[in-house]
C-alpha positions, -999 to +999 in steps of 0.1 A: -397+294-012-387+291-047-360+312-068-375+330-094-348+336-121-367+363-142-358+387-113-321+377-117-313+380-153-340+405-168-345+395-206-339+432-215-303+432-201-280+461-220-247+463-226-229+494-211-196+510-200-181+502-167-168+529-146-129+535-155-142+530-193-165+563-190-138+580-167-117+572-199-139+584-226-150+616-211-112+623-201-110+622-239-142+641-247-128+669-222-095+673-241-110+672-276-136+698-263-105+722-249-091+716-285-119+733-300-128+699-320-158+682-304-188+697-290-214+675-279-219+637-270-245+608-268-242+575-246-263+546-259-266+512-240-284+489-264-289+453-260-255+437-278-232+475-278-224+502-258-222+534-280-203+568-272-210+590-302-193+626-304-207+656-323-190+691-339-227+700-331-258+685-317-276+685-348-254+668-373-245+628-374-216+618-352-183+625-361-171+593-344-185+563-326-165+544-301-186+511-295-181+480-271-193+448-286-184+423-258-197+398-284-169+400-306-139+403-278-125+370-288-126+377-325-122+410-338-119+428-303-147+441-282-136+479-289-140+501-321-135+537-334-162+542-362-159+572-384-186+594-405-198+569-434-192+539-411-154+535-419-140+516-390-111+536-380-093+510-351-103+479-339-087+461-308-089+443-276-083+471-250-096+507-248-063+524-245-053+505-277-082+519-298-083+557-284-046+562-296-063+571-330-071+604-314-036+609-306-023+645-312-007+646-345-023+618-359-043+632-384-031+658-409-052+682-431-047+678-467-053+707-493 
């Protein structure tokens, strides 16, 4: 009986979040929903990136995208928080470090 590697590593393998990462992302989401900031989310597992997008309303573009790109782990960091318009708000090696951008008092309304 021969080993067929096509079953072991499918060609369409996707990047996705681990359980502890999802727990952390969903706890942040729950906190922001309770504060009235966010209302909807989407999770995408693509070939080279996993994306957690948050929305104010489901019909709009995402307010923020939290991306996991394992290919950039040694260079810029695997994690990034991207705002509207594609602006990178924070990039880093650890999820906790990157999510500090959402800490209370971090943003201020400017008139």
